[in-house]
Structure formats: structure tokens, C-alpha cells
N, C-alpha and C positions, 0 to 999 in steps of 0.2 A: 355275268357271274358264272362260277364253276358249277355246271349242272351235270357233271359226269356221274353215271350210275349204270347199273345193269338191271334190266327188267327180268322179272320171274313170271309175272302174269299180267297181261294187258287187260285192263277193265274196260277201256273204251269210253263211250259216251256216258255222261251222267244224267242225261235227259230220259226219264222213264217213258215218255211218249214216243221217243225215237228208238226204243229198245235198249236203253241204257240202264245203269245201276246207280243208285244214289250213294252218297257218302255214308249215310247212316246204315245202309245195308252192308256196305263193306266193313264198317266198324263192328257191326253185330256179328258178322261171319268170323272176323279175325279174333274176336273175344272168346270164341269157342275152340280155337285152334292153338295147340302148343307146339313148340319146336325147339330143337337144340341149336346152339350156335353153328352157323354154316361157315365152312372154309372155302375160299376162292383161290383158284389156281390160274395164273396167266398162261395163255397158250401161244398166241402170236399176234402180230400187227399186220393188217391187210389194207389194201386200197381197193379201188373199183367202185362200182355203183355210180349214182349220179347220172349226168348226161354230158354230152360233148358240145362244145361251142367252137365255131370256126375262128381261127386267128386271122385268116385271110380267105379269099375266094378260091384258093387252090384246094387240092385234095388233102394237103397236110393239115392236120388238126391238133390242137393242144387239148389233151383230155382234161376234163373237169370231173373230179371223183371225190368220194368220201374216204375218210380215214377211220378205221374201226379196230378196236382192240378186242380180240376174242378171248373169253375167259370160260371157265367151267366151275361147277359146284362139286366139291370133293365129296365122294360117297363115304360117309362115316356111319358106323354101326354102334348102336347102343347095346347094352348088355342083353343078350338073348334074342335080339331082333334078327329076322331073316331078310328084312328090307332095310335099305339105308334110311337115314334120318330125312334126307331130302325127298325120297320117294314117298315116305309116310306123310310128310308135310303136304306134298302136292295132292295126294289122295284126300286127305282131310280138308284141304282148302276148297277143292271143287265140291266136295259134299256140303261144306258149310255155305258156300255161295248158292248152291242149289236150294238149300234149306231156307234161305232168305229171299228166294225168288229173284236171283240175279238175272239181269237182262241178257238178251241175245247178242248184244254187241261185244260181250266179253269173249275172249279167245277160249276155245275148248281144249287147249293144250298149253303147256308151259312154253315160254319164249326161250329161244336159244340165247343163253347169257352172252352179252357183249356190251361194250362201252363205246358209244359214238364219240369220236375225238374231234372230227371236223367234217364239214360238208362243203361241196363246191370248191375244192382245193385245186389250184393250178400250179404246177411246178415249172421251173424255168426250162427244163429240158428232160428228156428221158434219162440222161445220165444223173441229173440232180435228184430225180425221183428214186432211182436205183440206190444212190448213196444214202438218201434219207431212210429208205426202207431197211437197209442193212444196219445203219446205226441205231434205229429204233428197235429192231428185233434183237440186236446185241444187248440192249438194255433189258429187254424181256428175258433174255437168257440169264442175265444176272439175277433177276427176280426169281427165276426158276431155281437157281442155285441157292438163293437165300431161303426160299419156301418150297422145299421138295414135296411137302405134303399139304401145300396150301396154307392159308392163314385167314383167321377171322378178320373182318373189316370193322374198323371203328377208331375211336380216339379217346383221349382222356379229357377232352374239352366239354364245354357246356353249350347248349343251344336252346332256342325257343322254337316251338312248332305251333303254327306256321312261322316262317322267318319274318322278323319285324314285328311280331305280336308283342303286346305289353305284358303278357304273362311271365311268370317266373321261369328263368332258365333251368333246364334239367340236365343232369349228367348224361352224356352221350353213351359212353361205354362201348363194348365190342359185341359183334354178333347180332345186332338189331336188324329188324326189317322195317321198312318205311312205306307209308302210303304217299305216293307222288300225285298231288292234284294235277300237275302237269310237270314237264321236265324241269321247270324252274322253281317249283314250290312244293315243299314237304309239309304236310299238315298234321301227321301223327306218326309216332314211333311205337313199335311193338317189341317188347323185350323177350329174350329166350327164357325158358323155364329154369335153366341152370346157369351157373357161372362157368368161366373158362377153366379147363384143366391146366395143369402146369405146362405141358407141352404147347397147348394152344396159346397160353399167355406169353410164353417165351417167343413164339413166332410173331404174335400180334404186336409186341413191343420191340422186336429186334432192330428195326430200322431207326427208331428214335432213341433207344437206350444203350446202344453199343456201336462199336466201330465196324463199319461194313466195307471198309476200303479193301480188305483182303478178297472179298467176293469180286470186286471190280478188277483187281489185279490178276486173279486166277482165271477169269472168264475171258478168253481170247477168241472164241469161235462160237458159232451158233449151232446147237445140236438138234435142231428141228427143221422141218421143211416149211418154208413160207412161200414157196413158188405159187404163182397164180395170184399173188396179193398185190398186183400192180407195181411190181418192182422195175418195170421198164424193159424186161426181157422180151425180145422179139419186136420191139418198136424202136424207131429212131426219129425223133422229132425234137424241135427246139423252138422256143418262143422267139419271134422276130419283132422287137419293139418298134422297128421302123415301118412296120405295116399298120401302125396305129392310125386311126381315123377319128375325125371330130365327132362323127355320129356315134362313136362308142360311149359318149357321155350318157346316152339313153341306154342304160345297162340293165341286165337281168340281175337283180340284187340277190337272188338265190345262188348265183354263180360267182366265180372269181373274176377279178378285173383283168383286162388285157392292158398291162402297164406300158406307158410311153418310155422312150429312151431315158437312161440315167436315173430311172426310178427303181429302187430295189425293194420297196415294201408297199403293200396295199394299205389303204386307210379309208375311213368313212366320214371324215370331216367335210362339211359342205355349208354353203350359204343357202338359205331358203326362207320361206314364209311359213311361220307356225300357224297351224289350223286346229290343233287339238283342243279338246274340252275336258272338263273334269269327268273322271271315270267313275262308274258305279262300283268298280271292283274294290274290295277291301284289302286285296293282296298287293295291288299296284295302284298307286295314286298319281294322277296327273293334274296339271293346272289348266284352267281355261284361258286360252289365248285369243279366242274370238267368239262372238255371239251372233254372227250374221248367218252362219250355215249350221243346220242340224243334220249331220250325215246319217242319222238313224233312219232316215227315209229312203236311203239307198242300200240298207243293210238287210239281209235275209236272216233275221234272228230266229225265226221259226224253222229255218231250213226247209222251206217249201220248195225252193228251186235248187239249192245246193246240197250235195250229198256229203262231201268231205273236201279236205284241202291236201295239196301235195306236200306241205311242210307242217311242222308243229305249230306254226303261227296261223291263227284264224283271221278274223277281221282286224285289220291294222288300225282301225279307228276305235279300238277298244273291244275286248272280248269279255263276255259275261260269265259268271260262275254257272256251271251246269250246262254249258253250251252243248248242242247236239253233236258237234263234230269232235268233241274231246280235245279242242285246241288249247294252247297255252293261254291262260287268263292274263292278258297283257293290258297295260294302260293304253290310252289313246295316243297314237303316234302320227296323227294326220299332219301332213306338211306338203309344201310344194318345193322340191329341190330346184335351185337355180344354177348353182355353180359348185361343182365337186372339186374340193381342194386336195383330197387324198391324205396321206400320212402327215403327222406333225413332228416327225423325227428328221431333223436336218441331216443326220448321218446317213440316212437312207434316201436322200434326195428330196425330202420334204421341207416344209417351212415350220418353224416353231410356232406354238400357239400365241406367245406374246407378240412376235412379229406380225402374225396374221391379224391380231386385233389392232395393232398400230396402223396397218394398211387399211383395215376396214373403217377405222375412224376418219380417215382422210377421203374416202370415196364419197363423192357427192351424188345424190340421187333424189328424185322427187317422191311424193307420196305414191306408194305402190297400190294400184287398183287392179283387182282381178275379177274376171267374169267367167263363170262355168260355161262350157260348150256342150259336152255330151259325155256319157259313160260308154266305155268299150272294153273289149278283151283283146290284149295284144297277142303277138305271136308266141309268147312263152306261157300263155294261159292265165296271165295276171289281170285282175279287174282294175281299171284305172279311170279316173275322172279327168278329162281333158279340159284345160282352160284356154281361153282365146289367146293367140299369139299375135300381138300387134307390134310390128317393128318400130312404130313411132311412139310407143308408150313409155312411161317412166320405168317400167319393168325392163323393157328392151334397152333403154339407155343405161340402166344399171348393169345389165349383162355385158354391154359393150365396154364399160369402164372396168369391170372385173377382168375381162379378157385382156384388155390393154395393160393392166397392172399386175395380174397374177397368172395369166395364161402361160403355157409353155412355149419356148422358142420353136417355131415350126414354119417351114416353107419361107425361110429368110425373114420372118417376122419375129421380133424380140420384144418382150414386155419391158415396161418402165414404170417405176413408182418412186416417190420422194424418199422413202425409207431405204431403198436400195436392197430389198430382200425379195427373193424369188423362190419358186419351187419347180421341181422337175416332175412332180407327181399329179399335177392338176389334169383333169380329163377334158380340158378345153384349150384350144390353141390361142395364142396371143392375137392372131389375125382373124379369129372368128368373130362374127357379128350376128346380131339378132335377125337381120334380114336373111341370113342363110338358114334359119331354123325351120321347124315343121309348120304344117298348116298351109292354107291356100295363099297366104301372103309371104311365105318363105320359099326358099329353093330346095330345102330338104337335105342339104349337105352339111349343115352345122349342128351344134349341140344344144341350141336353145329350143326347149319344148316344155312349157310349164304343165306338169301333170302331177296328180296325186294318186298314189297306189292305194287301192281300197283293200285288196286281198291278194295273196300269192297263190298261184296254181289252184284255182278253184275248180272243183269237179262237180258238174251239174248232174241232176237226175237224168236228163236227156237234152237233146238239142232244142226241143220245143220248150223245155224249162229254161234253158239259157236265153232263148229269144224273148220269152215272156218276162224274165227278170230284167233284161236290158230295156225292154219297152216300158216297164214300170219305172225304172230309174230315170230314163230320159223324160218321162212325163213330169217328174218332179224337177228335173233340171230346167225344163221350160218355164216352170213357175219361178225359179230363181232368176232366170233371165228376164222375165217380165218384172220381177221385183227390183232388180238392179240393172236397168237397161244400159247404163254407162259404166257398169262395174261398181265395186265397193272396196273401200280400204278397211280391212278387218282389224278388230281390236276389241277391248272391253274397257270398262270404267277404271279398272285397276291396272290393266296391261295395255300400254300404247293407246291412251284415250283418244288421241287424234287419228289413230289408224295408220296403216301403210308402213309398218316397221319391217326391218330386215333382221333375220336371226342367224347366228352362227351356231351350227349343230356339231357336237362332237360325234354323234351318230344319230340314228333315227329316233333313239329314245330320249337323248339329253340335249336340250337347248341350253347353250352356255352363255352367249352374249347377244345383246339386242342393240341395234343401231337405229336411231330415229332419222327420218328423212330430212333433207336440207341441212345436213350437218348439225342436227339438233341435239347431239350428245348420244351417249351409249351407257349401258349398265349391264352388270352381270345378273343373269336370270337363271338360277339353278335350283331346282326343287323336285318335288315328286317323290316317288317311292324307290327309285333306283339309287344305287350307291354313288357317292361322289367319285369323279374321275381321278382318283389318286393312283390307279393302277394303269400303266400304259403298256401297250404291246411293244413299245420300243425297249431295247436293252438298257438297263439301269447301270450306270457307272458308279464306281466307288467314290466316296467323298461327299455323298449326300447332295444337298442343294447348293453347296459351294463349288461343285464341279460344273464347269460350263456345259458339259455334255448332257447334264440333267436339267438345264434351264427350261427345256420345253415341256417337262412334266408338269401336270397341273398343280401338284402340291408345291413345287418349287416356284411356279409362276405366282401362286397366291402369296407366298412368303416374300418374294421380291417386289411384287406390285401391291404390297399392303398399303391401304390409303392412310394419309396423315390423320392424326387425332383431331386436328381442327376441322378437316373435311368431314370426318365422321360426326362430330358434334353439330356442324352446320346442317348436314343432311338430316340428323335426328330431330332438328327443330320442326321440320315439315314446312309446308307452304305458309301456314298461318304464323308460325313463329318467325320465319325469315321475313315475312312482310311486316310483322310488328317491330322487329329490330330495325328494318329499313325505315319505317315510319318514324320511330323515335330519333334515329340519326338525322333524318331529314328535318324534323321539327327543331332539334338542337342547333343545326346549322343555320336554319332560317332565323331562329331567335338571336343567335350571335350576330348575324348580319344586321338585323333590325337594331340591336343595341349599338353597334358600331356606327350605323348611319345616323342614329339619334345624337350620339356624342359628336359626330363630325359636323352636323348642322349647327350645333351650339358653339363649338370650340375652334373650328378651323378658321384660319385667317382669310382675309379677303384675297381672292384670286388663287387660293391654295386648293390643289386637287385632293381628292379623297385618298389617293395613294400616298401623296406627300404628308398628309395629316397622319396617316397610319404609321409611317416611319417615324415622324416626329413624336407622336404619342408613345410609341414603343420606346424610343430613346429616353423620353422624359420619365417614363416609369422605371426604366433600368437605372437611371441616376438616383431616383428616389430610393430604390432598393439598396444601392450602394451606400447612400447617406445613412440609411437606417442601420446598415450593418456597422458603419464606423462609429455612430453615436452610441455612447454607453454611459452608465452610471459610474462616475469616478469615485464616488463615496464607497460603492460596493467593491471597486477594484483595489482600493487602498487597504493596506494591512491594518488590522485592528490592534495589533501589538507591534508598534514601531520600535526603532532603535532609541536608546537613551540619549545619544548625542543629538539626533535630529530633534527630539523633544526639547532638549535644553536650548538648542539654537532658536527654535520657534518661540519658546517662552521668553528668551532674552530679547528677541525682536519685538514681541508684544509689549514687554516692559518698557523698552526704549521708546516705542511709539506712544505708549500711554503717558510717559514723562514729558515728551516733547509736546503732546497735545495739551497736557495740563498747564505747562508754562505758557502756551499760546493763549489759553483761556484766561490765565491770570492777567496777561498784558491787555487783552481785550476788556476785561472787567475794569482795570485801572483807567483805561481810556474812557470808558463809559462814565465812571465816577467823576473824572475831571470835567467831562462835558456837562454833567449834571450840575456841578458846582458853578460852572460858567453860565448856566441857564439856557443852553442851546437845545436841550431835549428835556421835556417834562419828565418828572420822576415816575409818574404812573406809566408813561410810555416806555421808560427804561425797562421795566419789568416785562412788558410785552415783547420788546425787541430782544431782550436777553433770552426769554423763553423760546422765541422763534429760532434764535441762533443755536440754542441747545438742541432743539428738535432736529435742525439741519445737521449739527455735528453728530448727533446720535445715529442718524441715518447713514452718514458717511462712515461712522465707526462700524455699523452693522455690515455694510457692503465690504469694508476692508477685512473685518474679522471673518466673514463668510468664506473667504478664499483660503483660510488656514485650516488646519486639522480640527476635527470636532472637539477633541480634548483641549487643545490650545485655545480654541474659540470659546469654550465654556469658561476656562480659567481667566482669559483676558476680559471677557464680558463681565465676569463677577468682579474683577478688580476695577474695571471702568465704572461699574455701577457704584461701588463703594466710594471711589474718588469723586464721582459726580454727586453723590449724596453729601459728601463733605463740602464740596464747592457750593451746593445749594444752601446748606446751612449757613456758610460764611456770607453768601450773597444776601440771605434773609436778614442777618444781623447788621450787615453794612447798610442795607436798604432802610432798616428801621432807624439807624442812627442818623442817616441823612434826612429823613423825614422830621425827626425831632429837632435837629439843628435848624432846618428850614423854617419851622413854625416859630422858632424863638427869635431869629435874627433878621430874616428876609422880610422887606416890606411887602413883597408879593406873596404873602403867606395865604392870601385868600384864594381859594380854588377858582380857576378860570371857568368861564361858561363853556358849555358843550360846543357852541358854534365857533368861538375863538379857538378852542382846542383843536377843532377839526381843521381850521384854516392854517394853523401852525404846523400840522403834521406833514411829514414827508410823504411822497406818493407811495413809498413802500409800506409805511406805517398805515396809511389809509387802506391799502389793499388787505393788510392783515386784519 
């Protein structure tokens, strides 16, 4: 984050037992002090400071320096005052701090106002440094032209103090003073007792509310002396990338990198093993990635042995509020770096983040076991925890594969991976192997050396204190070694439960992606209190995420690699939900198979296989479906209001049929009467046979009339019923006449017996 600021008074430690001053004491002192808005005037930009690191073993050295902007507080005088507002404020501030019993760690004078821009910077050459200093100071000259009397610092925005707190945001305004808990955290703002004057307000909003291009156009030279600011005068040196060595991977992280050939930008991306745990700090929050090691046992929280640190960073495994050294309250950043990738800007020789993850997903490695060896202080004064380097371990095998696929081309060795993407900014050679690493099992010429940095540039009370500290730490390391004699695969129940995972770090603060061993998958792990990596040190091209040059930016990568909705839903079910769906699907499949086998056992033919039956059964079902589609209700398909012509045709047909049938019936009746007169058929059987014939004819008429239209059917049936009723009445009359005549004239008028009657009946009559 942007932590630029200028100090006015250094409070130092907040630990009262170590001579510090508490936050409450600072707030109480500031509540009794009033001040007017202060104006800041830019002076010049300078280099220098820091230390020097050798680029090779010769006397030529590439300087590593800091970049600092020097500013001053403008002396303004209120009405009738003999001293400036700033002088009055400093006098009142020291008096107030003394009144609240401020600690001895506080400075007894004000700090020279300055803004630290960068630390440990390395330029490509003396010429590049000179050109940078000139262009930067030319910008300062423009600022001096814009603000000849200085300007109050501030903005029209809103902010919460401390940052990230859940309190309501407040208006920032101009001319405020702030209490910095450390350089990264502001906890409280103090407002001036008056508003800005018209001139002060005009200068304060000049850059944002008006066109300042004329100031840039009219400023062509630097009107102040910035000599001695590390502009390169008197020196002639140049970085030699071909003097790069594999051992440079074990790097002083407070200093700039010595970049290999064809790499134009430094970067902090690396593969490593996360070891951090949840921090107690409310300002910075971290996640627990392991529960096997508690590094608090090798930390001097009481500052019994350590006096201070050479940087603003204290203990890298997490710093507490109110620490004795006054270091930045940071989250736990414990990790073991394995392979430094460098920048993720392809235009500067690096590899994009998306391509890096693709390669990482293909790298095969076993479960990563680690075993602590000892705590030591390196040549740069950093406290480190060394882990055992076994060239035959899964960790060594991983390092070998990373070198083969992502190492730089060096000494006629070139990398290769299936994605075909490479980088020129890795700090490891493609031909490097774990057996060339540090330790008794290595040759010491390679870059493989598993270490964890505990603190940067620790300053001890004395050499005896340093020896006592190391002795205490290594006693506890011996306990870890006895606890894990074969090493341990770190993890937690929520993070990498099986242990031994590999992490991709954007920097030492932010773990971005995690890879499981044995190609078990990967996931994005990004959390904690730091901001999301939407700001890249790489130049941003126009066109947003549609521009290929911006694909490597994290924001664009997230947009392009957005997971499918189905994958998100599936993952949201969790293990229980996924198992339930799998179980239901399995039960449905087994039930379908059981039903099919039961049908096949009952219905398949002799010698027919199950597959043949399945195809035959499917075809039979398809034919049934087709028949069901073709079959329909014809009565519903016919029109209820037909044509008059069709009705007349149908009615004429029905009339003609009824006439022909009635004539046929008359002929049959005449034939029956004649047969009765001749005595061939008994008269009582005539009625039965006639009724049978009538029933048969009525059934035939119904079947014929059922094929015609409903209306025609009803009319024809009514006519046939009327005609049949007339015929019945005629038959009844004729039958009665024949009976009367028979009784009077025939000698066989006596009714025959039942037995004789049955013998004379025809088989058909007997059946009836």
C-alpha cells in the first residue's frame, strides 16, 4: 500500500516497560495542543543511504541505495505572533508529551521532514541513475512553480481510521496531522483549529481543479542544486547480467535483485510452503495454514535479547501491538520459499500469472515433508530457520521439476514445459538441481536451500545476548526434531487437510494459489487483511482487460478465468451434497438395470441375448407409440355441421337399404307361411325362428348403420324401428289367422307331445 508520509516527531516504542509511550498518552497530549494548517514545500529528490552489494567478485560494485524526497514545513505567522505556527506547535507538543510522562524512546527534537520513496534500489547503470534523478527533480521543479509558498496537504475524500475499521468514514480535509501506529497504519486524525484561507485553499486544490499543463510547459530546467543526491556523478559502473549466479537465489530481501539476462523488471512472485498462522493483530489479519509449528517459541517478544531492527519490519511471523521496537504491526508471513519466479509482466521478460498457474497445475510432486534443522544469523544479519535439505526428498524432486520447466536458459541448458511458456526473470537456472544446494548433502553452488526468515537485520543487546538467543531457539528446534523425526507434512483441517501442499505467492504477504501433491488439484487461496492484488507494478495498457498486454493483471485474470456457473453450483454443494447426488444417481441406475433384467428373464426368447432383447423391446415400444399416434376418434374428427348434399346422399342410401331389407323380409315371411301350411315346421316354432331371424337382422342393421353419420344413423334407426313394428303387427295377425284355420280344418289339431315335438325339430331350432 502507499505509505508515503513525512515524520514530524518520532514517538518510538509503545512499550512503557522499555521506555516507550502508550497510544493513550499520545492522544491525551494531542488533545491539549492546537495548530494551524501547515503548508509543505518540496525541496529536492536524493539517493544514497542503504548499503552496497557486489555484482561480482571484482571491485566494481552496483550501489544499492534509498530514494528520498526532501520537504520542508513553511513558516507561517498568525496575527501578532513573533514565532511561526510550526515553532509554536513543536514547543507546545513537547510540553504536552512531558506533561503526560512520555517515554525516553521519543526523540527530543523534531525530525527533518522527508518522504521515503524506496529502499534498496539498484539501477542498471550510473547513466540510468543520473537520468532518473534529473527527470525526478525536474518534476519537483514543476511542483515548486505550482506551489511557490507551499501547500496544505489533504484531499476531499473520506477515510476510516484505522484503515479497514468498521467505523463510519470521516471527511479527510486539508491540513490535518495524523498519528501513525507504524508506517502502514494511521489510527487517528487531528484537525487544525481553523479552516484554510482563500490562498491556501487555492493552492490545495490547484492540481485537481485546474489545468496545470502550462506549468509543465514552462518548466524546462531545474533551478536548485541536487548534487550529492546519488545522481551518478563521479562514478562509472554498469550492471552485468551475465555475471548472474545460481547462488543469487539466496538473496537479501532488503536489497534489490541482481537480475539475469533479458529480464527488465524485478518481481516477488515465488513458489513456496506456507507456514503462517492466524495473527493476534486487529490491524492485519492472516489465515492459519499449518498447526504443526508454533514459532512463538523462537520469538523474543519481551525484547530480552534484541534491541531493535534495521528495517521497519519486526518479527516476520507476526508483530504485536505495542511491540518494544516500534516495528510495523504486520500479519504472520512465515513461509519457505522454494523457487523465485520474479515478475509476472511478460513485456519485461517475465511470465504471466495465468500461464504460471497452468504450468503449476501440470508439475507433479509428492507430499512435501519438512524437518527443521537449526536457527542461525546469516551474513546480512537476518535471523533464519534452516530446514533439512535432502536431495532425494519430494521437496528436492519438486525443485528439479521447477528448474526443468521454468528455470532460465543458462550454460546451454534450456527449460521445457507442455504449455510452451517461459520466463527470463526466474532466479534459478534450468540446469540447476537440488543436489547442488546448501547443506552437507549439497555442493553449495545451486539455489536450493529451504529456509524461513524470522526477522530482518536484528540488532541484539550484545554478542552474549545473541548467543543466548540462538541457544534458546535451537533447544526448541531439537524438540521439534524429536517430535517429527521423519519430517512432517504441514496443514490444517480447513487448509490442505492431507498436508504437503505447494503455494504460489504473489509476494511474501499474499498466498494466491495452492497446488495439492500428486496432481490432486488446485484452488485459489486469497484472504487476510491485505488488499487484493488488483494493482500491478507492471505498466497498464489502454483497453482494459480486452487488451492482451493486460491479461497478466490479476483483475483481468479473474475476469477471463471466471468459473462456470455449473462448477460453482457443484462446489457449493460440498462433500455431503455431492455424495448425496452421486448416491441417488447410483440407486436410479441400479434400479433401472434390475427392472430391465426382470423383464428380460420373463419375455426374452429362447437363445436370445440380453442385448438383442433390449433392441427388440425398444423397437416394439416405438411401434406401439406410432400406432397410438395414428389411432384417433373418427367421430371427433368429423364435422358436426356437414354439407346438405352429403346428408341427402346418406339419407337416400339408408332409405334404399331399408326398402330392400323390408322386401327381403316379406319374401322370407311368405316362405315361412307356405311351409307352415304344408306342415313342415310347427307353428309355434315358426314364431321362435322368426324372432331369431329378426334378432339377427337387427344386429346386422346396427352394424351397418354404425358406420354412417350419427344423424343419419339416428334417422335410419328410427325408420327401421317403425317399419319393424309394422311388420311385427302384420306377423301377429297372420299368425293368429293360421292358428284359427288350423284348429278348424286340420285333423292334427291336437297339440303334439313335448317329446315328439323335440324329435321333429331341426338342430338349429333345438339349439335355440
